[in-house]
N, CA, C and O atoms as a GROMACS GRO file, in nm:
protein
  644
    1UNK      N    1  -1.257   2.824   5.531
    1UNK     CA    2  -1.167   2.712   5.544
    1UNK      C    3  -1.111   2.670   5.407
    1UNK      O    4  -0.991   2.644   5.394
    2UNK      N    5  -1.198   2.664   5.306
    2UNK     CA    6  -1.150   2.623   5.174
    2UNK      C    7  -1.055   2.728   5.115
    2UNK      O    8  -0.964   2.695   5.039
    3UNK      N    9  -1.078   2.854   5.150
    3UNK     CA   10  -0.990   2.960   5.102
    3UNK      C   11  -0.848   2.941   5.156
    3UNK      O   12  -0.751   2.962   5.084
    4UNK      N   13  -0.837   2.901   5.284
    4UNK     CA   14  -0.707   2.875   5.346
    4UNK      C   15  -0.637   2.759   5.278
    4UNK      O   16  -0.518   2.766   5.247
    5UNK      N   17  -0.712   2.651   5.253
    5UNK     CA   18  -0.653   2.533   5.188
    5UNK      C   19  -0.609   2.565   5.046
    5UNK      O   20  -0.505   2.517   5.000
    6UNK      N   21  -0.687   2.646   4.975
    6UNK     CA   22  -0.649   2.686   4.841
    6UNK      C   23  -0.519   2.766   4.842
    6UNK      O   24  -0.436   2.752   4.752
    7UNK      N   25  -0.502   2.850   4.944
    7UNK     CA   26  -0.379   2.927   4.958
    7UNK      C   27  -0.260   2.837   4.982
    7UNK      O   28  -0.152   2.859   4.928
    8UNK      N   29  -0.283   2.735   5.065
    8UNK     CA   30  -0.174   2.640   5.091
    8UNK      C   31  -0.136   2.563   4.964
    8UNK      O   32  -0.018   2.541   4.938
    9UNK      N   33  -0.236   2.524   4.887
    9UNK     CA   34  -0.209   2.449   4.764
    9UNK      C   35  -0.127   2.534   4.667
    9UNK      O   36  -0.034   2.484   4.604
   10UNK      N   37  -0.162   2.660   4.656
   10UNK     CA   38  -0.087   2.749   4.568
   10UNK      C   39   0.056   2.766   4.618
   10UNK      O   40   0.151   2.766   4.539
   11UNK      N   41   0.071   2.780   4.748
   11UNK     CA   42   0.204   2.794   4.808
   11UNK      C   43   0.290   2.672   4.778
   11UNK      O   44   0.405   2.684   4.738
   12UNK      N   45   0.232   2.553   4.797
   12UNK     CA   46   0.308   2.431   4.775
   12UNK      C   47   0.342   2.411   4.628
   12UNK      O   48   0.448   2.356   4.596
   13UNK      N   49   0.254   2.454   4.536
   13UNK     CA   50   0.286   2.446   4.394
   13UNK      C   51   0.405   2.536   4.360
   13UNK      O   52   0.496   2.496   4.288
   14UNK      N   53   0.403   2.657   4.414
   14UNK     CA   54   0.514   2.750   4.390
   14UNK      C   55   0.642   2.695   4.452
   14UNK      O   56   0.749   2.699   4.390
   15UNK      N   57   0.631   2.645   4.574
   15UNK     CA   58   0.747   2.587   4.644
   15UNK      C   59   0.805   2.472   4.562
   15UNK      O   60   0.927   2.461   4.546
   16UNK      N   61   0.717   2.385   4.511
   16UNK     CA   62   0.760   2.270   4.433
   16UNK      C   63   0.832   2.316   4.306
   16UNK      O   64   0.935   2.260   4.269
   17UNK      N   65   0.780   2.417   4.239
   17UNK     CA   66   0.844   2.469   4.118
   17UNK      C   67   0.982   2.524   4.149
   17UNK      O   68   1.077   2.504   4.072
   18UNK      N   69   0.994   2.595   4.260
   18UNK     CA   70   1.124   2.652   4.299
   18UNK      C   71   1.224   2.541   4.327
   18UNK      O   72   1.339   2.547   4.282
   19UNK      N   73   1.182   2.439   4.402
   19UNK     CA   74   1.272   2.328   4.437
   19UNK      C   75   1.317   2.256   4.310
   19UNK      O   76   1.436   2.228   4.294
   20UNK      N   77   1.224   2.226   4.219
   20UNK     CA   78   1.261   2.158   4.096
   20UNK      C   79   1.354   2.244   4.010
   20UNK      O   80   1.446   2.191   3.946
   21UNK      N   81   1.332   2.374   4.009
   21UNK     CA   82   1.421   2.463   3.934
   21UNK      C   83   1.562   2.461   3.993
   21UNK      O   84   1.660   2.461   3.919
   22UNK      N   85   1.571   2.459   4.126
   22UNK     CA   86   1.702   2.454   4.192
   22UNK      C   87   1.773   2.322   4.162
   22UNK      O   88   1.893   2.321   4.138
   23UNK      N   89   1.699   2.213   4.165
   23UNK     CA   90   1.759   2.082   4.135
   23UNK      C   91   1.810   2.080   3.991
   23UNK      O   92   1.919   2.030   3.964
   24UNK      N   93   1.732   2.136   3.899
   24UNK     CA   94   1.777   2.145   3.760
   24UNK      C   95   1.906   2.226   3.749
   24UNK      O   96   1.995   2.191   3.672
   25UNK      N   97   1.916   2.334   3.826
   25UNK     CA   98   2.037   2.417   3.824
   25UNK      C   99   2.157   2.341   3.879
   25UNK      O  100   2.268   2.355   3.828
   26UNK      N  101   2.135   2.259   3.983
   26UNK     CA  102   2.245   2.179   4.038
   26UNK      C  103   2.295   2.081   3.934
   26UNK      O  104   2.416   2.068   3.914
   27UNK      N  105   2.204   2.011   3.867
   27UNK     CA  106   2.245   1.916   3.764
   27UNK      C  107   2.317   1.987   3.648
   27UNK      O  108   2.415   1.935   3.595
   28UNK      N  109   2.269   2.104   3.611
   28UNK     CA  110   2.334   2.180   3.505
   28UNK      C  111   2.476   2.221   3.548
   28UNK      O  112   2.569   2.214   3.468
   29UNK      N  113   2.492   2.264   3.673
   29UNK     CA  114   2.623   2.301   3.725
   29UNK      C  115   2.718   2.182   3.722
   29UNK      O  116   2.834   2.194   3.680
   30UNK      N  117   2.669   2.065   3.765
   30UNK     CA  118   2.752   1.944   3.766
   30UNK      C  119   2.796   1.909   3.624
   30UNK      O  120   2.911   1.872   3.603
   31UNK      N  121   2.705   1.922   3.528
   31UNK     CA  122   2.740   1.890   3.389
   31UNK      C  123   2.839   1.991   3.331
   31UNK      O  124   2.926   1.954   3.252
   32UNK      N  125   2.828   2.116   3.370
   32UNK     CA  126   2.916   2.220   3.315
   32UNK      C  127   3.052   2.228   3.385
   32UNK      O  128   3.147   2.280   3.327
   33UNK      N  129   3.062   2.177   3.506
   33UNK     CA  130   3.186   2.188   3.584
   33UNK      C  131   3.224   2.054   3.649
   33UNK      O  132   3.232   2.045   3.771
   34UNK      N  133   3.248   1.951   3.569
   34UNK     CA  134   3.276   1.819   3.628
   34UNK      C  135   3.407   1.815   3.708
   34UNK      O  136   3.415   1.745   3.809
   35UNK      N  137   3.508   1.889   3.666
   35UNK     CA  138   3.635   1.888   3.740
   35UNK      C  139   3.620   1.954   3.877
   35UNK      O  140   3.672   1.904   3.976
   36UNK      N  141   3.549   2.063   3.881
   36UNK     CA  142   3.527   2.132   4.008
   36UNK      C  143   3.447   2.045   4.104
   36UNK      O  144   3.479   2.035   4.222
   37UNK      N  145   3.343   1.982   4.053
   37UNK     CA  146   3.260   1.894   4.136
   37UNK      C  147   3.342   1.773   4.182
   37UNK      O  148   3.332   1.731   4.297
   38UNK      N  149   3.422   1.717   4.091
   38UNK     CA  150   3.508   1.604   4.127
   38UNK      C  151   3.608   1.641   4.235
   38UNK      O  152   3.630   1.564   4.328
   39UNK      N  153   3.670   1.758   4.221
   39UNK     CA  154   3.765   1.804   4.323
   39UNK      C  155   3.696   1.823   4.457
   39UNK      O  156   3.750   1.786   4.561
   40UNK      N  157   3.577   1.881   4.454
   40UNK     CA  158   3.502   1.900   4.579
   40UNK      C  159   3.472   1.765   4.645
   40UNK      O  160   3.488   1.751   4.766
   41UNK      N  161   3.430   1.668   4.566
   41UNK     CA  162   3.399   1.536   4.622
   41UNK      C  163   3.524   1.469   4.679
   41UNK      O  164   3.516   1.405   4.784
   42UNK      N  165   3.638   1.484   4.612
   42UNK     CA  166   3.762   1.427   4.664
   42UNK      C  167   3.801   1.491   4.798
   42UNK      O  168   3.839   1.421   4.892
   43UNK      N  169   3.790   1.623   4.806
   43UNK     CA  170   3.821   1.692   4.931
   43UNK      C  171   3.725   1.649   5.041
   43UNK      O  172   3.766   1.627   5.155
   44UNK      N  173   3.598   1.636   5.008
   44UNK     CA  174   3.498   1.594   5.106
   44UNK      C  175   3.528   1.453   5.157
   44UNK      O  176   3.522   1.428   5.278
   45UNK      N  177   3.560   1.362   5.068
   45UNK     CA  178   3.593   1.225   5.108
   45UNK      C  179   3.720   1.222   5.193
   45UNK      O  180   3.724   1.152   5.294
   46UNK      N  181   3.822   1.297   5.153
   46UNK     CA  182   3.947   1.302   5.231
   46UNK      C  183   3.921   1.358   5.370
   46UNK      O  184   3.975   1.307   5.468
   47UNK      N  185   3.839   1.460   5.379
   47UNK     CA  186   3.806   1.519   5.510
   47UNK      C  187   3.732   1.419   5.598
   47UNK      O  188   3.761   1.409   5.717
   48UNK      N  189   3.637   1.346   5.541
   48UNK     CA  190   3.563   1.246   5.618
   48UNK      C  191   3.657   1.137   5.667
   48UNK      O  192   3.648   1.095   5.783
   49UNK      N  193   3.747   1.090   5.582
   49UNK     CA  194   3.844   0.988   5.622
   49UNK      C  195   3.934   1.041   5.732
   49UNK      O  196   3.960   0.971   5.831
   50UNK      N  197   3.983   1.164   5.717
   50UNK     CA  198   4.070   1.224   5.819
   50UNK      C  199   3.999   1.234   5.953
   50UNK      O  200   4.055   1.196   6.056
   51UNK      N  201   3.878   1.284   5.952
   51UNK     CA  202   3.802   1.298   6.077
   51UNK      C  203   3.773   1.163   6.141
   51UNK      O  204   3.778   1.150   6.263
   52UNK      N  205   3.743   1.063   6.060
   52UNK     CA  206   3.717   0.929   6.112
   52UNK      C  207   3.842   0.871   6.176
   52UNK      O  208   3.835   0.813   6.285
   53UNK      N  209   3.954   0.885   6.110
   53UNK     CA  210   4.079   0.831   6.165
   53UNK      C  211   4.124   0.907   6.289
   53UNK      O  212   4.172   0.846   6.385
   54UNK      N  213   4.109   1.038   6.290
   54UNK     CA  214   4.153   1.115   6.407
   54UNK      C  215   4.063   1.086   6.526
   54UNK      O  216   4.108   1.095   6.640
   55UNK      N  217   3.938   1.054   6.502
   55UNK     CA  218   3.849   1.020   6.613
   55UNK      C  219   3.887   0.885   6.674
   55UNK      O  220   3.861   0.859   6.791
   56UNK      N  221   3.949   0.800   6.593
   56UNK     CA  222   3.984   0.667   6.641
   56UNK      C  223   4.122   0.661   6.705
   56UNK      O  224   4.165   0.554   6.748
   57UNK      N  225   4.193   0.772   6.713
   57UNK     CA  226   4.330   0.770   6.765
   57UNK      C  227   4.339   0.828   6.906
   57UNK      O  228   4.422   0.915   6.931
   58UNK      N  229   4.257   0.782   6.994
   58UNK     CA  230   4.260   0.825   7.134
   58UNK      C  231   4.249   0.975   7.149
   58UNK      O  232   4.321   1.036   7.228
   59UNK      N  233   4.159   1.035   7.075
   59UNK     CA  234   4.134   1.178   7.088
   59UNK      C  235   4.026   1.199   7.193
   59UNK      O  236   3.923   1.131   7.193
   60UNK      N  237   4.050   1.294   7.283
   60UNK     CA  238   3.955   1.323   7.390
   60UNK      C  239   3.890   1.458   7.368
   60UNK      O  240   3.953   1.551   7.317
   61UNK      N  241   3.764   1.468   7.406
   61UNK     CA  242   3.701   1.599   7.409
   61UNK      C  243   3.750   1.670   7.534
   61UNK      O  244   3.813   1.609   7.620
   62UNK      N  245   3.722   1.799   7.544
   62UNK     CA  246   3.764   1.875   7.662
   62UNK      C  247   3.699   1.818   7.788
   62UNK      O  248   3.762   1.813   7.894
   63UNK      N  249   3.575   1.775   7.778
   63UNK     CA  250   3.505   1.717   7.893
   63UNK      C  251   3.571   1.586   7.935
   63UNK      O  252   3.593   1.564   8.054
   64UNK      N  253   3.603   1.500   7.839
   64UNK     CA  254   3.669   1.374   7.871
   64UNK      C  255   3.807   1.398   7.931
   64UNK      O  256   3.848   1.328   8.024
   65UNK      N  257   3.879   1.496   7.878
   65UNK     CA  258   4.012   1.529   7.932
   65UNK      C  259   4.000   1.577   8.076
   65UNK      O  260   4.080   1.537   8.161
   66UNK      N  261   3.902   1.661   8.104
   66UNK     CA  262   3.882   1.711   8.240
   66UNK      C  263   3.853   1.596   8.336
   66UNK      O  264   3.906   1.593   8.447
   67UNK      N  265   3.770   1.503   8.293
   67UNK     CA  266   3.740   1.387   8.377
   67UNK      C  267   3.864   1.303   8.402
   67UNK      O  268   3.886   1.256   8.514
   68UNK      N  269   3.945   1.284   8.300
   68UNK     CA  270   4.068   1.205   8.315
   68UNK      C  271   4.167   1.275   8.408
   68UNK      O  272   4.235   1.210   8.487
   69UNK      N  273   4.174   1.408   8.399
   69UNK     CA  274   4.262   1.485   8.488
   69UNK      C  275   4.214   1.473   8.632
   69UNK      O  276   4.295   1.449   8.722
   70UNK      N  277   4.086   1.489   8.655
   70UNK     CA  278   4.032   1.487   8.790
   70UNK      C  279   4.026   1.348   8.852
   70UNK      O  280   4.053   1.333   8.971
   71UNK      N  281   3.992   1.248   8.776
   71UNK     CA  282   3.971   1.113   8.830
   71UNK      C  283   4.096   1.027   8.833
   71UNK      O  284   4.113   0.944   8.922
   72UNK      N  285   4.185   1.047   8.734
   72UNK     CA  286   4.301   0.958   8.723
   72UNK      C  287   4.433   1.033   8.726
   72UNK      O  288   4.537   0.977   8.692
   73UNK      N  289   4.430   1.158   8.765
   73UNK     CA  290   4.551   1.240   8.777
   73UNK      C  291   4.632   1.239   8.648
   73UNK      O  292   4.754   1.220   8.650
   74UNK      N  293   4.564   1.259   8.536
   74UNK     CA  294   4.632   1.260   8.406
   74UNK      C  295   4.730   1.377   8.398
   74UNK      O  296   4.707   1.483   8.455
   75UNK      N  297   4.837   1.354   8.326
   75UNK     CA  298   4.939   1.456   8.303
   75UNK      C  299   4.905   1.527   8.172
   75UNK      O  300   4.881   1.462   8.070
   76UNK      N  301   4.904   1.659   8.175
   76UNK     CA  302   4.878   1.736   8.054
   76UNK      C  303   5.013   1.782   7.998
   76UNK      O  304   5.089   1.852   8.064
   77UNK      N  305   5.040   1.742   7.875
   77UNK     CA  306   5.165   1.778   7.808
   77UNK      C  307   5.132   1.876   7.696
   77UNK      O  308   5.072   1.839   7.595
   78UNK      N  309   5.171   2.000   7.715
   78UNK     CA  310   5.146   2.106   7.617
   78UNK      C  311   5.267   2.116   7.525
   78UNK      O  312   5.377   2.148   7.571
   79UNK      N  313   5.249   2.088   7.397
   79UNK     CA  314   5.362   2.084   7.304
   79UNK      C  315   5.376   2.213   7.222
   79UNK      O  316   5.452   2.218   7.125
   80UNK      N  317   5.304   2.317   7.262
   80UNK     CA  318   5.318   2.446   7.193
   80UNK      C  319   5.448   2.513   7.234
   80UNK      O  320   5.510   2.474   7.333
   81UNK      N  321   5.487   2.612   7.159
   81UNK     CA  322   5.608   2.687   7.193
   81UNK      C  323   5.587   2.761   7.324
   81UNK      O  324   5.474   2.789   7.364
   82UNK      N  325   5.697   2.792   7.392
   82UNK     CA  326   5.694   2.853   7.525
   82UNK      C  327   5.612   2.982   7.528
   82UNK      O  328   5.540   3.007   7.625
   83UNK      N  329   5.622   3.062   7.424
   83UNK     CA  330   5.547   3.189   7.417
   83UNK      C  331   5.396   3.163   7.421
   83UNK      O  332   5.323   3.230   7.494
   84UNK      N  333   5.350   3.066   7.343
   84UNK     CA  334   5.207   3.033   7.342
   84UNK      C  335   5.164   2.972   7.475
   84UNK      O  336   5.054   2.999   7.523
   85UNK      N  337   5.251   2.891   7.533
   85UNK     CA  338   5.222   2.829   7.662
   85UNK      C  339   5.201   2.936   7.769
   85UNK      O  340   5.106   2.929   7.847
   86UNK      N  341   5.290   3.034   7.772
   86UNK     CA  342   5.280   3.141   7.872
   86UNK      C  343   5.156   3.228   7.852
   86UNK      O  344   5.106   3.288   7.947
   87UNK      N  345   5.108   3.236   7.729
   87UNK     CA  346   4.989   3.318   7.700
   87UNK      C  347   4.862   3.255   7.758
   87UNK      O  348   4.762   3.324   7.777
   88UNK      N  349   4.866   3.125   7.784
   88UNK     CA  350   4.752   3.057   7.844
   88UNK      C  351   4.760   2.907   7.825
   88UNK      O  352   4.775   2.859   7.712
   89UNK      N  353   4.751   2.833   7.936
   89UNK     CA  354   4.760   2.688   7.929
   89UNK      C  355   4.669   2.625   8.035
   89UNK      O  356   4.618   2.694   8.123
   90UNK      N  357   4.651   2.496   8.026
   90UNK     CA  358   4.571   2.422   8.123
   90UNK      C  359   4.649   2.415   8.254
   90UNK      O  360   4.770   2.393   8.253
   91UNK      N  361   4.580   2.435   8.365
   91UNK     CA  362   4.645   2.434   8.496
   91UNK      C  363   4.720   2.302   8.517
   91UNK      O  364   4.666   2.194   8.493
   92UNK      N  365   4.845   2.314   8.561
   92UNK     CA  366   4.927   2.196   8.590
   92UNK      C  367   4.993   2.135   8.468
   92UNK      O  368   5.061   2.033   8.480
   93UNK      N  369   4.975   2.194   8.352
   93UNK     CA  370   5.033   2.138   8.229
   93UNK      C  371   5.185   2.154   8.228
   93UNK      O  372   5.239   2.251   8.282
   94UNK      N  373   5.252   2.057   8.167
   94UNK     CA  374   5.396   2.064   8.146
   94UNK      C  375   5.420   2.109   8.003
   94UNK      O  376   5.350   2.066   7.911
   95UNK      N  377   5.518   2.195   7.984
   95UNK     CA  378   5.546   2.245   7.850
   95UNK      C  379   5.675   2.185   7.797
   95UNK      O  380   5.784   2.213   7.847
   96UNK      N  381   5.660   2.102   7.696
   96UNK     CA  382   5.774   2.052   7.620
   96UNK      C  383   5.739   2.076   7.473
   96UNK      O  384   5.658   2.002   7.416
   97UNK      N  385   5.798   2.178   7.412
   97UNK     CA  386   5.766   2.207   7.272
   97UNK      C  387   5.789   2.085   7.183
   97UNK      O  388   5.880   2.006   7.207
   98UNK      N  389   5.706   2.070   7.082
   98UNK     CA  390   5.715   1.954   6.995
   98UNK      C  391   5.854   1.938   6.935
   98UNK      O  392   5.900   1.826   6.915
   99UNK      N  393   5.920   2.048   6.905
   99UNK     CA  394   6.054   2.042   6.847
   99UNK      C  395   6.156   1.983   6.944
   99UNK      O  396   6.262   1.936   6.902
  100UNK      N  397   6.127   1.986   7.074
  100UNK     CA  398   6.219   1.933   7.176
  100UNK      C  399   6.173   1.801   7.235
  100UNK      O  400   6.239   1.748   7.325
  101UNK      N  401   6.063   1.747   7.188
  101UNK     CA  402   6.005   1.629   7.253
  101UNK      C  403   6.099   1.509   7.253
  101UNK      O  404   6.111   1.441   7.355
  102UNK      N  405   6.166   1.484   7.142
  102UNK     CA  406   6.256   1.368   7.136
  102UNK      C  407   6.367   1.378   7.240
  102UNK      O  408   6.398   1.279   7.307
  103UNK      N  409   6.427   1.494   7.253
  103UNK     CA  410   6.540   1.510   7.345
  103UNK      C  411   6.496   1.522   7.492
  103UNK      O  412   6.576   1.499   7.582
  104UNK      N  413   6.371   1.558   7.516
  104UNK     CA  414   6.325   1.578   7.654
  104UNK      C  415   6.223   1.474   7.701
  104UNK      O  416   6.162   1.490   7.807
  105UNK      N  417   6.204   1.369   7.624
  105UNK     CA  418   6.103   1.269   7.659
  105UNK      C  419   6.135   1.200   7.792
  105UNK      O  420   6.044   1.153   7.860
  106UNK      N  421   6.263   1.194   7.828
  106UNK     CA  422   6.301   1.130   7.955
  106UNK      C  423   6.241   1.204   8.075
  106UNK      O  424   6.229   1.145   8.183
  107UNK      N  425   6.203   1.330   8.060
  107UNK     CA  426   6.139   1.404   8.168
  107UNK      C  427   6.002   1.346   8.205
  107UNK      O  428   5.948   1.376   8.311
  108UNK      N  429   5.948   1.266   8.116
  108UNK     CA  430   5.816   1.208   8.139
  108UNK      C  431   5.822   1.065   8.191
  108UNK      O  432   5.718   1.004   8.216
  109UNK      N  433   5.942   1.010   8.208
  109UNK     CA  434   5.955   0.871   8.252
  109UNK      C  435   5.887   0.845   8.386
  109UNK      O  436   5.834   0.736   8.407
  110UNK      N  437   5.888   0.943   8.476
  110UNK     CA  438   5.828   0.924   8.609
  110UNK      C  439   5.676   0.910   8.602
  110UNK      O  440   5.614   0.855   8.694
  111UNK      N  441   5.615   0.958   8.495
  111UNK     CA  442   5.469   0.954   8.484
  111UNK      C  443   5.422   0.858   8.374
  111UNK      O  444   5.312   0.872   8.321
  112UNK      N  445   5.507   0.763   8.340
  112UNK     CA  446   5.476   0.671   8.230
  112UNK      C  447   5.350   0.589   8.255
  112UNK      O  448   5.280   0.554   8.160
  113UNK      N  449   5.321   0.559   8.380
  113UNK     CA  450   5.203   0.478   8.412
  113UNK      C  451   5.074   0.560   8.412
  113UNK      O  452   4.964   0.503   8.405
  114UNK      N  453   5.086   0.691   8.420
  114UNK     CA  454   4.967   0.777   8.424
  114UNK      C  455   4.919   0.809   8.282
  114UNK      O  456   4.995   0.802   8.186
  115UNK      N  457   4.792   0.843   8.270
  115UNK     CA  458   4.745   0.890   8.140
  115UNK      C  459   4.813   1.023   8.105
  115UNK      O  460   4.834   1.107   8.192
  116UNK      N  461   4.847   1.041   7.979
  116UNK     CA  462   4.908   1.166   7.933
  116UNK      C  463   4.820   1.224   7.822
  116UNK      O  464   4.786   1.155   7.726
  117UNK      N  465   4.784   1.350   7.839
  117UNK     CA  466   4.701   1.419   7.740
  117UNK      C  467   4.789   1.520   7.668
  117UNK      O  468   4.838   1.615   7.730
  118UNK      N  469   4.809   1.501   7.539
  118UNK     CA  470   4.892   1.590   7.459
  118UNK      C  471   4.805   1.702   7.404
  118UNK      O  472   4.699   1.678   7.345
  119UNK      N  473   4.852   1.825   7.424
  119UNK     CA  474   4.775   1.943   7.384
  119UNK      C  475   4.860   2.029   7.290
  119UNK      O  476   4.977   2.055   7.316
  120UNK      N  477   4.799   2.072   7.180
  120UNK     CA  478   4.864   2.167   7.090
  120UNK      C  479   4.768   2.284   7.068
  120UNK      O  480   4.672   2.301   7.143
  121UNK      N  481   4.794   2.364   6.968
  121UNK     CA  482   4.712   2.484   6.948
  121UNK      C  483   4.571   2.453   6.897
  121UNK      O  484   4.473   2.501   6.952
  122UNK      N  485   4.562   2.371   6.790
  122UNK     CA  486   4.432   2.344   6.728
  122UNK      C  487   4.399   2.195   6.720
  122UNK      O  488   4.298   2.158   6.661
  123UNK      N  489   4.482   2.109   6.777
  123UNK     CA  490   4.456   1.966   6.772
  123UNK      C  491   4.512   1.897   6.650
  123UNK      O  492   4.486   1.779   6.628
  124UNK      N  493   4.589   1.968   6.569
  124UNK     CA  494   4.642   1.910   6.446
  124UNK      C  495   4.776   1.840   6.467
  124UNK      O  496   4.799   1.733   6.410
  125UNK      N  497   4.865   1.898   6.546
  125UNK     CA  498   5.000   1.841   6.560
  125UNK      C  499   5.015   1.751   6.681
  125UNK      O  500   5.119   1.687   6.697
  126UNK      N  501   4.916   1.745   6.767
  126UNK     CA  502   4.928   1.661   6.886
  126UNK      C  503   4.926   1.513   6.853
  126UNK      O  504   4.976   1.432   6.931
  127UNK      N  505   4.869   1.476   6.740
  127UNK     CA  506   4.864   1.335   6.701
  127UNK      C  507   5.003   1.276   6.680
  127UNK      O  508   5.028   1.162   6.719
  128UNK      N  509   5.092   1.352   6.619
  128UNK     CA  510   5.229   1.304   6.597
  128UNK      C  511   5.302   1.285   6.729
  128UNK      O  512   5.373   1.186   6.747
  129UNK      N  513   5.284   1.379   6.822
  129UNK     CA  514   5.347   1.367   6.954
  129UNK      C  515   5.288   1.249   7.030
  129UNK      O  516   5.360   1.176   7.099
  130UNK      N  517   5.158   1.231   7.019
  130UNK     CA  518   5.093   1.117   7.084
  130UNK      C  519   5.149   0.985   7.030
  130UNK      O  520   5.174   0.892   7.106
  131UNK      N  521   5.167   0.978   6.899
  131UNK     CA  522   5.223   0.857   6.838
  131UNK      C  523   5.365   0.831   6.887
  131UNK      O  524   5.401   0.716   6.911
  132UNK      N  525   5.446   0.937   6.902
  132UNK     CA  526   5.582   0.920   6.955
  132UNK      C  527   5.578   0.866   7.098
  132UNK      O  528   5.656   0.777   7.133
  133UNK      N  529   5.488   0.920   7.178
  133UNK     CA  530   5.477   0.873   7.317
  133UNK      C  531   5.433   0.727   7.322
  133UNK      O  532   5.487   0.649   7.400
  134UNK      N  533   5.338   0.691   7.240
  134UNK     CA  534   5.290   0.552   7.236
  134UNK      C  535   5.403   0.459   7.194
  134UNK      O  536   5.420   0.352   7.252
  135UNK      N  537   5.480   0.500   7.094
  135UNK     CA  538   5.593   0.420   7.047
  135UNK      C  539   5.700   0.406   7.155
  135UNK      O  540   5.770   0.305   7.161
  136UNK      N  541   5.712   0.508   7.240
  136UNK     CA  542   5.812   0.507   7.348
  136UNK      C  543   5.763   0.430   7.471
  136UNK      O  544   5.833   0.424   7.572
  137UNK      N  545   5.643   0.372   7.464
  137UNK     CA  546   5.595   0.290   7.575
  137UNK      C  547   5.492   0.354   7.665
  137UNK      O  548   5.453   0.295   7.766
  138UNK      N  549   5.446   0.472   7.632
  138UNK     CA  550   5.340   0.537   7.709
  138UNK      C  551   5.208   0.480   7.659
  138UNK      O  552   5.155   0.521   7.555
  139UNK      N  553   5.154   0.384   7.735
  139UNK     CA  554   5.038   0.310   7.688
  139UNK      C  555   4.909   0.391   7.691
  139UNK      O  556   4.814   0.360   7.618
  140UNK      N  557   4.904   0.494   7.773
  140UNK     CA  558   4.781   0.572   7.786
  140UNK      C  559   4.804   0.716   7.742
  140UNK      O  560   4.781   0.810   7.818
  141UNK      N  561   4.849   0.732   7.618
  141UNK     CA  562   4.871   0.866   7.562
  141UNK      C  563   4.748   0.904   7.480
  141UNK      O  564   4.700   0.827   7.397
  142UNK      N  565   4.698   1.023   7.505
  142UNK     CA  566   4.580   1.074   7.436
  142UNK      C  567   4.613   1.211   7.379
  142UNK      O  568   4.713   1.273   7.416
  143UNK      N  569   4.529   1.258   7.288
  143UNK     CA  570   4.542   1.395   7.241
  143UNK      C  571   4.411   1.468   7.266
  143UNK      O  572   4.304   1.407   7.268
  144UNK      N  573   4.421   1.598   7.286
  144UNK     CA  574   4.303   1.681   7.310
  144UNK      C  575   4.247   1.724   7.175
  144UNK      O  576   4.310   1.798   7.101
  145UNK      N  577   4.127   1.676   7.145
  145UNK     CA  578   4.062   1.709   7.017
  145UNK      C  579   4.033   1.860   7.014
  145UNK      O  580   3.968   1.913   7.103
  146UNK      N  581   4.082   1.926   6.911
  146UNK     CA  582   4.059   2.070   6.897
  146UNK      C  583   4.163   2.155   6.967
  146UNK      O  584   4.164   2.277   6.950
  147UNK      N  585   4.251   2.094   7.045
  147UNK     CA  586   4.359   2.164   7.112
  147UNK      C  587   4.312   2.273   7.207
  147UNK      O  588   4.198   2.273   7.254
  148UNK      N  589   4.403   2.367   7.233
  148UNK     CA  590   4.372   2.477   7.325
  148UNK      C  591   4.261   2.567   7.270
  148UNK      O  592   4.186   2.627   7.346
  149UNK      N  593   4.250   2.575   7.139
  149UNK     CA  594   4.144   2.657   7.080
  149UNK      C  595   4.007   2.604   7.122
  149UNK      O  596   3.918   2.681   7.157
  150UNK      N  597   3.992   2.472   7.120
  150UNK     CA  598   3.865   2.412   7.161
  150UNK      C  599   3.845   2.424   7.312
  150UNK      O  600   3.734   2.452   7.358
  151UNK      N  601   3.952   2.404   7.387
  151UNK     CA  602   3.946   2.416   7.533
  151UNK      C  603   3.894   2.555   7.572
  151UNK      O  604   3.803   2.569   7.654
  152UNK      N  605   3.955   2.657   7.513
  152UNK     CA  606   3.913   2.794   7.544
  152UNK      C  607   3.776   2.824   7.485
  152UNK      O  608   3.698   2.899   7.544
  153UNK      N  609   3.746   2.767   7.370
  153UNK     CA  610   3.615   2.785   7.309
  153UNK      C  611   3.504   2.728   7.395
  153UNK      O  612   3.391   2.778   7.393
  154UNK      N  613   3.535   2.623   7.469
  154UNK     CA  614   3.438   2.562   7.560
  154UNK      C  615   3.426   2.639   7.691
  154UNK      O  616   3.347   2.603   7.778
  155UNK      N  617   3.506   2.745   7.705
  155UNK     CA  618   3.498   2.828   7.825
  155UNK      C  619   3.568   2.769   7.946
  155UNK      O  620   3.539   2.806   8.059
  156UNK      N  621   3.661   2.676   7.923
  156UNK     CA  622   3.734   2.613   8.034
  156UNK      C  623   3.851   2.703   8.076
  156UNK      O  624   3.903   2.780   7.995
  157UNK      N  625   3.891   2.693   8.202
  157UNK     CA  626   3.991   2.787   8.254
  157UNK      C  627   4.132   2.762   8.200
  157UNK      O  628   4.170   2.649   8.169
  158UNK      N  629   4.206   2.871   8.190
  158UNK     CA  630   4.348   2.864   8.153
  158UNK      C  631   4.428   2.945   8.254
  158UNK      O  632   4.376   3.037   8.318
  159UNK      N  633   4.554   2.908   8.267
  159UNK     CA  634   4.647   2.976   8.356
  159UNK      C  635   4.744   3.053   8.269
  159UNK      O  636   4.790   3.001   8.167
  160UNK      N  637   4.776   3.175   8.307
  160UNK     CA  638   4.872   3.256   8.231
  160UNK      C  639   4.993   3.283   8.317
  160UNK      O  640   4.981   3.331   8.429
  161UNK      N  641   5.111   3.252   8.262
  161UNK     CA  642   5.238   3.277   8.332
  161UNK      C  643   5.331   3.349   8.239
  161UNK      O  644   5.444   3.380   8.276
   0.00000   0.00000   0.00000
């Protein structure tokens, strides 16, 4: 029994030395490369702020979007180009490319009272379209977090036309 404990003590001493050596290397790196570390921290902070703000802008997960579609007959607005839409889209989705949204927004007037879920390729450009819809009086405009990439990544069905 004491032999086992002695082995553990030696292991933990070696482990401790390795950890302290790594910490020393991190501090040395920070001292030698302050601009690189500063740039990394700025990017990290900007990313955290971006993610926090995008989470607060009526972004839905694929599961939440599915529930909204099934329970409240939400309208899915796919703002990708026609080619991408035909390659695979959510069943029942309407395709109005983002470049045409301003001129074709009147096509959505009939569904203004329903929830609208804006879908793009990766969830990056749907926020701008969602903001346009909200400004135009669509009170329940949402965006799909992660876009079609996340939808397909979650294994949810798509229709190809």
